[in-house]
C-alpha positions in Angstrom: 125.7 97.8 156.0 124.4 101.3 156.2 121.5 100.4 154.0 120.7 97.4 156.2 120.8 99.6 159.3 118.4 102.1 157.8 116.0 99.2 156.8 116.2 97.7 160.3 115.4 101.1 161.9 112.5 101.8 159.5 110.9 98.4 160.2 111.4 98.8 164.0 109.8 102.2 164.0 106.9 100.8 162.0 106.4 97.9 164.4 106.5 100.2 167.4 103.9 102.5 165.8 101.6 99.5 165.3 102.0 98.5 168.9 101.2 102.0 170.1 98.0 102.1 168.0 97.1 98.6 169.3 97.4 99.9 172.9 95.2 102.9 172.0 92.5 100.8 170.4 92.5 97.5 172.2 88.8 96.7 171.9 88.6 97.4 168.1 91.8 95.4 167.5 90.4 92.5 169.4 87.2 92.5 167.4 89.2 92.7 164.1 91.3 89.8 165.2 88.2 87.8 165.9 86.8 88.6 162.5 90.1 87.4 160.9 90.0 84.3 163.0 86.5 83.5 162.0 87.4 83.8 158.3 90.3 81.4 158.8 88.4 78.9 160.9 85.1 78.9 158.9 86.5 79.2 155.3 90.3 78.9 154.9 91.0 75.9 157.2 88.3 73.5 155.9 88.9 74.6 152.3 92.6 74.2 152.2 93.5 71.4 154.7 92.4 68.5 152.6 94.2 69.8 149.5 97.4 70.4 151.5 97.4 66.9 152.9 96.5 65.2 149.5 99.2 67.2 147.7 101.9 66.0 150.0 100.6 62.4 149.8 100.6 62.4 146.0 104.2 63.8 146.0 105.3 61.2 148.5 103.8 58.3 146.4 105.4 59.5 143.2 102.1 60.4 141.5 103.4 63.9 140.7 106.3 62.5 138.8 103.9 60.3 136.8 101.7 63.3 136.0 104.7 65.5 135.3 106.1 63.0 132.7 102.8 62.9 130.9 102.4 66.7 130.8 106.0 67.5 130.0 105.3 67.8 126.2 102.6 70.4 127.0 104.2 72.3 129.9 107.7 72.7 128.4 106.8 74.4 125.1 104.0 76.5 126.7 105.5 77.6 130.0 109.1 76.4 129.8 108.8 74.5 133.1 109.1 70.8 133.9 105.9 68.7 133.5 105.6 68.4 137.3 104.7 72.1 137.3 101.3 71.1 135.9 100.5 69.6 139.3 101.1 72.9 141.0 99.1 74.7 138.4 96.2 72.3 138.6 96.1 72.3 142.4 96.3 76.0 142.4 93.3 76.3 140.2 91.3 73.9 142.4 92.2 75.3 145.8 93.6 78.8 145.3 96.1 80.8 147.3 98.7 79.8 148.5 98.6 76.1 147.5 100.2 76.7 144.1 103.2 78.4 145.8 103.4 75.6 148.4 103.5 72.8 145.9 105.9 74.7 143.7 108.3 75.2 146.6 108.0 71.5 147.5 108.8 70.5 143.9 112.0 72.6 144.2 112.9 71.0 147.5 112.6 67.6 145.8 114.7 68.6 142.9 111.9 68.3 140.3 112.1 71.9 139.2 115.1 74.3 139.0 115.3 77.5 140.9 114.3 79.8 138.1 111.6 77.4 136.9 110.1 77.4 140.4 110.2 81.1 140.7 108.4 81.5 137.4 106.0 78.7 138.3 104.9 80.4 141.5 104.0 83.5 139.5 101.3 81.9 137.4 100.3 78.9 139.5 99.4 80.8 142.7 95.9 81.7 141.5 92.5 82.3 143.1 90.2 79.3 143.0 86.8 79.3 141.1 84.8 78.7 144.3 86.1 82.0 145.7 85.5 83.9 142.5 82.1 82.5 141.7 80.8 81.5 145.1 82.2 84.3 147.4 82.7 87.2 145.0 80.0 86.8 142.3 77.2 85.1 144.4 78.0 86.5 147.8 79.1 90.0 147.0 77.6 90.9 143.6 74.6 88.6 144.0 74.9 87.5 140.4 76.8 84.3 139.6 77.0 85.2 135.9 79.5 88.1 136.6 81.8 85.4 138.0 82.3 84.0 134.5 84.0 87.2 133.4 86.1 87.3 136.5 87.2 83.7 136.3 87.9 83.9 132.5 90.0 87.1 132.8 91.9 85.8 135.9 92.9 82.4 134.4 93.6 83.7 130.9 95.8 86.5 132.3 97.6 83.9 134.4 98.3 81.8 131.3 99.5 84.8 129.3 101.7 85.7 132.3 103.2 82.2 132.3 103.9 82.3 128.6 105.5 85.8 129.0 107.7 84.5 131.8 108.8 81.5 129.8 111.1 83.7 127.7 113.1 84.8 130.8 115.0 81.5 130.8 116.7 79.6 127.9 114.7 76.6 126.9 116.6 73.3 127.4 117.6 71.2 124.4 115.4 68.2 124.1 117.2 64.9 124.6 116.1 62.1 122.3 116.9 58.4 122.6 117.5 56.2 119.5 114.6 54.0 120.6 111.8 56.2 122.2 109.6 54.5 124.7 105.9 55.0 125.4 105.1 58.1 127.4 103.0 56.0 129.7 105.8 53.6 130.3 108.2 56.4 130.9 105.8 58.0 133.4 105.3 54.7 135.2 109.1 54.3 135.5 109.5 57.8 136.8 106.8 57.2 139.5 108.6 54.0 140.7 111.9 55.8 140.9 110.4 58.8 142.9 108.6 56.4 145.2 111.8 54.5 145.9 113.7 57.7 146.5 111.1 58.8 149.0 111.3 55.6 150.9 108.7 56.3 153.6 105.8 54.0 154.4 102.3 55.2 153.6 101.6 55.8 157.3 104.7 58.0 157.6 103.7 59.9 154.5 100.2 60.5 155.9 101.5 61.6 159.3 104.1 64.0 157.8 101.5 65.4 155.4 99.1 66.2 158.1 101.8 67.8 160.3 103.1 69.9 157.4 99.6 71.0 156.4 98.5 72.0 159.9 101.8 74.0 160.4 101.3 75.8 157.1 97.7 76.6 157.8 98.5 78.1 161.2 101.0 80.4 159.5 98.3 81.4 157.0 95.9 82.0 159.8 98.4 84.3 161.5 98.7 86.4 158.3 94.9 86.7 157.9 94.4 87.8 161.5 97.3 90.3 161.4 96.2 92.0 158.3 92.6 92.1 159.5 93.8 94.0 162.5 96.1 96.2 160.4 93.4 97.3 158.0 91.1 98.2 161.0 93.8 100.3 162.6 94.5 102.2 159.4 90.8 103.1 159.3 90.8 104.2 163.0 93.8 106.5 162.7 92.6 108.0 159.4 95.5 106.7 157.3 93.1 104.9 155.0 91.2 108.1 154.3 94.4 110.0 153.4 95.4 107.3 151.0 91.9 107.3 149.5 92.1 111.0 148.7 95.5 110.5 147.0 94.2 107.6 144.9 91.0 109.4 143.9 93.0 112.4 142.7 94.6 110.0 140.2 91.8 107.7 139.2 88.7 109.8 139.2 89.7 111.7 136.0 90.3 108.3 134.3 87.4 106.1 135.7 85.0 108.9 136.5 84.3 107.4 139.9 85.9 106.7 143.2 87.5 103.3 143.7 90.1 104.2 146.2 88.7 102.3 149.1 88.6 98.9 147.3 92.2 99.5 146.1 93.4 100.3 149.6 91.6 97.3 151.1 92.6 95.0 148.3 96.3 96.1 148.5 96.4 94.5 151.9 93.7 91.8 151.8 91.9 90.3 148.9 88.5 89.6 150.4 88.1 93.0 152.0 89.1 94.7 148.7 86.5 92.6 146.7 83.8 93.4 149.2 84.5 97.2 149.0 84.5 97.0 145.2 81.1 95.3 145.0 79.7 97.9 147.4 81.1 100.9 145.5 79.0 103.3 143.5 80.9 102.7 140.2 79.2 101.1 137.2 79.2 97.3 136.9 82.0 97.1 134.4 84.3 99.2 136.5 83.4 97.3 139.6 84.3 94.0 137.9 87.5 95.3 136.4 88.8 96.6 139.7 87.7 93.3 141.4 89.7 91.3 138.9 92.7 93.6 139.5 92.4 93.0 143.3 92.1 89.2 142.9 95.1 89.0 140.6 97.2 91.3 142.9 96.0 89.0 145.8 97.0 91.4 148.6 100.0 91.7 150.9 98.4 89.0 153.1 98.7 86.4 150.4 102.2 87.7 149.5 103.2 87.0 153.1 101.7 83.6 152.9 103.7 82.9 149.8 106.9 84.0 151.6 106.0 81.5 154.3 105.5 78.7 151.8 109.1 79.2 150.4 110.7 79.6 153.7 113.9 77.5 154.1 114.7 77.7 150.4 116.8 80.1 148.3 113.8 81.1 146.2 113.3 84.8 145.8 110.2 86.9 146.0 111.2 89.7 143.6 109.8 88.1 140.4 106.6 87.1 142.1 105.9 90.7 143.3 106.6 92.1 139.9 104.4 89.5 138.2 101.5 90.4 140.6 101.4 93.8 139.0 101.5 92.4 135.5 98.8 89.8 136.3 96.6 92.5 137.9 96.9 94.8 134.9 96.1 92.0 132.4 93.1 90.9 134.4 91.9 94.5 134.6 92.1 95.0 130.8 90.6 91.6 129.9 87.5 91.8 132.2 85.5 94.4 130.1 86.1 92.1 127.1 84.7 89.1 128.9 81.7 91.1 130.2 80.7 91.5 126.6 81.1 87.8 125.9 79.2 86.4 128.9 75.6 87.5 129.5 74.9 89.1 132.9 71.5 87.6 133.5 72.1 84.0 134.6 70.4 82.7 137.7 72.3 82.7 141.0 73.9 79.4 141.8 73.8 77.6 145.1 77.1 76.9 146.9 77.0 73.1 146.1 76.4 73.8 142.4 79.3 76.2 142.3 81.6 73.7 144.0 80.6 70.8 141.8 80.9 72.9 138.7 84.3 74.2 139.6 85.7 70.7 140.1 84.0 69.4 137.0 85.8 72.2 135.0 89.1 71.3 136.7 88.7 67.6 135.8 88.0 68.5 132.2 91.0 70.8 132.0 93.3 68.1 133.4 92.0 65.3 131.1 92.2 67.6 128.0 95.7 68.7 128.9 96.8 65.0 129.3 95.3 64.1 125.9 97.0 67.1 124.2 100.3 66.2 125.9 100.1 62.6 124.7 99.2 63.7 121.1 102.2 66.1 121.1 104.5 63.4 122.4 103.2 60.9 119.7 103.7 63.4 116.9 107.2 64.3 118.2 108.1 60.6 118.0 106.8 60.6 114.5 109.5 63.3 113.7 107.2 66.2 113.0 109.8 68.8 113.6 107.7 71.9 114.0 106.3 70.4 117.2 109.7 70.1 118.9 110.8 72.5 121.5 
């Protein structure tokens, strides 16, 4: 009880301090809020709304159960999660934060994933999308689309490594086998029919509920973006950002031989601001890209707050997610210099439409290849090739 009282007092003092600073700098706070609102209205809302609605529709129609059954032979041995987790992972790749967390939480609410499975799934499925990393960061901030390849590769590979690492935190379930195995496609079809029957809503009801839930979620996301936009601006005005920068530089300059404190401070709170500061820093290109990958994988307290909103109303915990952000960020930071050597840095700048089309083409290829691998594994398992069993 005493610890809870201290925590309440601390948060109350912090909130009152922010209010006082807001009163002192009303015009600057208003402008920062407008900038956050513009980001949400121009970028986040149109980018995420269709994905949020479609995700809920697919779950309501039972399509997620169909896909999950097909991908169970791949997801279980690789990540130790139910096959339905592949839907959260794929949609997270396509649309970015915080869709992976939202779908994971919905899978848990529907009983398709256990609590520990869902907590692990959120850790590696809540990723940045390729449009942001290539279009916004590489093209918009670095003015060189080719650097985006190193960022994307390090981000997704580190997410996969993280998912595999987390798979050992929970005992793998014993595989149940029937005397007369059925086709994986037939099994997937049966699962979809059962899921559709359990849902029971008409398509009109599913569509209406999906739109309402998507709009509600996006308004909460908008609130976080605006709040952190104002908070970062206030930290700059009162000089707190400068003090933190000096402390970080004291640690990092002997290691990296350059100052990257401002990107780290901005990225600690909000991903876009951190990436912008990293691209504008005076560090060499490799260090810039490495710290940018670190910031994207960390994703910022703004995204962490959005994830907390997505799991609201459940007993899912944030502890593992926060710890995994640190691991993901460190892995991405270490992998980026390796991928810089793999990919040439002299490719032409892509247009926005080319970036979008290319991202979704890659996503479609990944899904199709994953399905083919899963079907092959299931077929070989039925043929009693024991080393493929999990």
